[in-house]
N, C-alpha and C positions, 0 to 999 in steps of 0.2 A: 333611075327610078328603082325603088326598092322592090323586092320580091313580093311583098304584101300589096304594094300599090299597082303592080303590073296587071293590067286587065287580062293578059294572056297567061297569067301564072298558073291557072288551073284549067287546062284544056279538056279535062275529063268531065266537065259539067254535063250531067244527064246522059253520058255515053254508056253507062252500065246500069244494070237493074237487078233487083232481087226477083227471081222467077219462081221460087218455091220456098216454103218454110216448113219446119217440122219440129215437134217437141215430144218428149215423153211425158208420162204422168209426173207430177211433182209430189214429193213425199218426204218424210223424215227418215225413212229406211227403205230404200229401193229393193234391197235383197239381191242386187245385181252388180255386175262389174261396170266400171265406167266405160269400157269398150263396148259392152252390150248396149248401154244407154246411148252412146254416140252413134252406134250403128243404126239403132232404131230411129233416132231423130233424123239422121242423114237419109235413110231410105224413104221416110215420110216426106222429106223435102223434095227429093227427086220425083217421087210419085205425084206429088202435088203439081210439079212443074211439067209433068208428062215426059220426063227424061228417064234414062236408064243408067245403070252403073257404068256401062260402056262409054257413056258420054262424059264421064268425069275425068278430067285431065289435070285438075289442080285441087289442092286441099290446103287450107291455112288454119292455124290453131292458136289458141292462147298459150303463151310461154309457160304457164303453170299447169297446163293440162297433162295428165299422165299418159293419155293416148296420143301417139305420134301420128302424123299424116300417113305415113306408109303402113303403120299398123291398121289404121282405119281403112285404108285402101284394100289391104288384104282381107279384112273382115267383110267389106262390101263386095269383094270379088271384082274390084275395079282394076283392070290390067293396063290402063292407058295413062297412068299418072306420069306427068311430065314436069310438074311444078309443085313445090311444097314450101311452106315458110312458117315461121313462128313470129309472133309479135310480142309486145311487152307483157308483163305479168298482170294478173288480176283484172280489175275492172277497166283498165285502160285498153284492154285487148279488143273487145268486139267492134268498136268504131274503127280502130286501126286495121282490123281484119278486112273491113270493107275497102280500105285504101290499098291493102296488099292485093286483094282480089282484082280491084280495078287496074292496078299496075300490071298484073300478069296478063289480063285480058287485052288491055290497050296496047301492050308491047308485043302481043302475039305469042306469049309464052303459054297461054292456056285459053280455052274457050268456055269451059264449064267448071266453076270453082265452088267447092263446098267450104263454108266457114262454120266451125262448130265450137261448142264448149260443153264438156261433160264433167260432172262433179258430184261426188257423194259427199256433200259438205256438212252433213249431219252424222251419217252412219260411219264415215271413215275419217276424212281430213277435216277437222274442225278449225277453221281458219282464224278464229278469234282467240285461240287459247294461248298463244305465245309459244307453243311448241316446245322445243328443247333449248330455247335460247337462254333460259335462266341457268341451266346447268352446263351448257357447252357453248362457249363464246371465244373464238380465237382472237388473239391480240391483233390489233390493226383494223379489224372489222371489215376488211375488204371494201372500204368506201362507204360502209353503212353507218358509221358513227355510233353503232350500238354499244360499244364499250363505255360510252359516256352516259348511257341511259339504263341499260339492263341491270347493272349492279345496284341501282336505286329503285328497282321494281317497275320501271316503265317499259313494258314488254308487249303491249297489245295495241291494236288499232283503236279499240274503244277508249283507252286511256288518252291517246293522242287527240282523238276527236273531242273528248271531254274537255281537254285544255283549250282547244279551239272554240268550243262552245262557250266556255267561261269568258274567254277574251271577247267574244262577240256580245255577250250579255253585258260585260263591263263597259264596253265602248259604245254600244248602240241601244242598250236597254232591252234587248231581246228577252222574252219571258218564256217560262215553261209552257204556258198555254199556246204560244205561237209555235213552239216545237211540236206540241200536241196536235196542232192543226195539220201538220204534215202527216203524222202518223194516222190521224183519223181520216184524212182524205184518202190515203192509200187503202185503208181498211174499207172505207165506203165503196171504193172502186172494186176492191176484191169481192165484196159482198154481191156485186153484179156480175162476177166472173166465175162460173161454175168450177173451172179447173184450179182456181187459186187455193192454196193451202188454207188460208183463213177465210174462205168463202162463207162459211156458216157461223162466223164469230163476229158479232157487232162490237163496236168500241165507242164509248162515250168519253168526254173529257175527264169525267170522274174516274173512269177505268184507267185512262192513261196516267193520270196523276197518282193513282193508287198503286201503279206497278212499281216493283222494287227498284231501288237505286242500285245501279251497277258500278258506274264510275262517275261521281258527282261532276256535273249536274245531269248526266245522262241516265235515264231510266231504262228498264227492260224494253219498253215499247219505242224507245229511240233507236234501237238496234234493228238491223235487218234480220230476216229469218236465217236459220241454218237449215239447208234442205238438200235433197238429192234430186238429180234430174239432168237432162241434156236438151239443148236446142241446136238446130242447124238451119242454115239458109243456103240456097243455091244462087250464085251470082253468074250472070252472063252479059253479053252485050245488049244494049237496049234494042238494037235492031233485031237481034235474034229473039229476044224475050217477047216481043209483041206478037210473035207467031206461036207462042207456047200456050199451055193449058190455062194458066191463070193470068189475070191482068198484071202487067209488070209494075213494080214500084221503083222509080228511078232514084239512083244515088246522085243527088244534086252536087254535093261537095263533102269532103272529109278534111279534117285538120287536127293537129295536136298542138300543145302549148305547154310551157313551163313557167313557174313564177319568176319574177324579176331577179330574185337572189336565190335561185334554186341551189339546194345542197344535195349531195349524193345520199342515197339511202331511201328505203321504202316509205318510212313514216316520220321518224322522230326528229330529223333535222328541221321540220316545220317550226319547232320551238325556237330555232335560231334565226328565223327569217325576220326581216324588218317588219313585215305585217303577217301575223299568224293566220289572218282570215282571208288572205289573198290566195286564190287558186290559179293553177295553170290555165284554167278555162278563160281567164280574162284576156290573155294574149292570144290563146288559141281561138277564142271567139272572134276576135278582130280579124284573124286570118280566115276563119270559116265564113263569116258574113261576106267578106270581100269575094271569096271564091264562089260562094253560092249566088251572089247578086241579090240577096234578100237580107232582111234584118230580123231582130227579135220580134218586132211589131208585126211581122208577116206570118209568124208561126201560129198554126191553128191548134196544135197540141204539142206536148213535149214529154219525152220519157227521160227523166232526170235521174242520174245514178244516185240511189238512195241507200247507201250502206249505213248511214245514220241520218237522223232528221236534220242535223245541222248541215250535212253535205248538200242537201237540197237548197237550204237558204243561201249558202255560200255560192252555189252555182247559179241560182237565179240572179244574184248580183253580178257574178262574173260574166255571164252571157248577156247582160244588159236588159233584163226584163224589169229591173227596178234599180234604184240607186244604191250605192254602198251604204249598208246599215239599214236598208229599208225593207229587206225581205221578210222580217217578222210581221209587220203590219200588212204586207202584201199577201202572205199566205193566210193570215187571220181574217182577211176581208172576204175570203171565199174565192179568190181569183183562180186558184189551182183546182177547184172542184168542177165537176160536170156542170155546165152552164156558166162557168166563170170565163174570164178573158183568156186563160191559158190552162186548160185541163191537163194535169200531169199524171203520169204513171197509171194509165187508164185500165190496166189489167190488175192493178194492186201493187205493182212494183216489187222491189226487194223486201219491202216492209211486210207485205201481205200476200203477194202471189207466190214468189219463190226467189231464192238467191242463186242465180246462174251467172254471176259475174257480168251482168249487163246484157247477156245474149237474149234473155227473155224480153228485154226492152226492145231489141231489134225486131224480134218476132211480133211484138205487140204493135210496133210502128207500122209494119207491113200490113197487119190485119186492119188497122184503122184506115189506112190510105186505100185499101181495097173496098172498104165499107163492110167488113166482115167481123168486126169486133163484137164481143158480147155487150160491152157498154160503148156502143158506137157514138162517136161525135159526128153529127151530121155535117156533111159538106167539107170535111177535113181534106186539105190539099197538101199542106206542108207540115212536116214533123221534125223536130230536133230530137236527136238522141245524144246523150252525153255519157262519157266514161271516165273512170278514175276514182276519186279526183286527186289522189296523191300518189307519187310526188308530182306527176305531170297529169294533164288532162287530155281528153280526146273527144271528138264530136263528129257527128255526121248529120246532114240534112237530107231527108228523103222527100220525094215529090210524087204525087199521084200522076200517072201518065194521062195525057189528054185522051 
């Protein structure tokens, strides 16, 4: 029997829980260090759970974070750190941080784990700029294949997702208005979320279509925000969490996945895959649903990694919410809006709340399942969070505790 088919393959189902969440203000210029932001978010998460820094014995982080676990421990005054770990880069990290925390807790290496992401993504490190790649690229590429792309000007994530968008348009008839439906939905949900960066800025389809072209066919409003901020969550055992200050939100299952013909490198090898519009979430989703014992039809809400509008469409297809090539009509139907069959990114997402590499999606999922969100989806019990989506995908299902 394969690992995926084995009913006992994920013994951690509902064994761990998020006990506390914290976030800083989201802005375009925090005026603060990423360590200061991470410390604030972590202290808020601990306070919400009714725990102290002395309780912290594990910290996990995104591999891209400037702040190390032991630096954060020192800033917090946490002297009992016994476990720390990094996960993959960027958007794949938050969901997999849930898995790292679970592994530490269930193996007895830690009891109280902080997972965090801190980023000055507008005032300092602007992730979409291409950085120094155009002027400094070592031969061989270290497995990135960048030497085949950078000399021709293909240097940014936006360009890569633009190519994927064009392919989806050509193969399935996806339209700009359908991409706009994603952007407008996130904006609408941000308008109901006071802390969202775009809270007071409405968007119509005309506004979306009038936004300037960045990398054809992607417009300005197809891109996520650049923002400063931090989010943190506290994870512990489900048994312990039920006696803490806040209602626990159970971690039902976690999974990762990669495309069938994965190539090394962060972005650009997607152009050499058999199917440019296939994401790691397809295979990862198969694992996730098996581990969780539920399926896409059971999700009440979803927080879909929305670095670009097209990434939402591709993930809706990959995780089985609609068929291949059907995500355009699906989002255009209103299914992803409040009142639809699958409300997504209920705090505004990366498009309109803030871009904290998926960690704000985790925080929003917890708020929803506690019944504490600004734009609350009544009766929500199960929520999918996704990460990535390139080169690999990650995902987690959260469940409201009984």
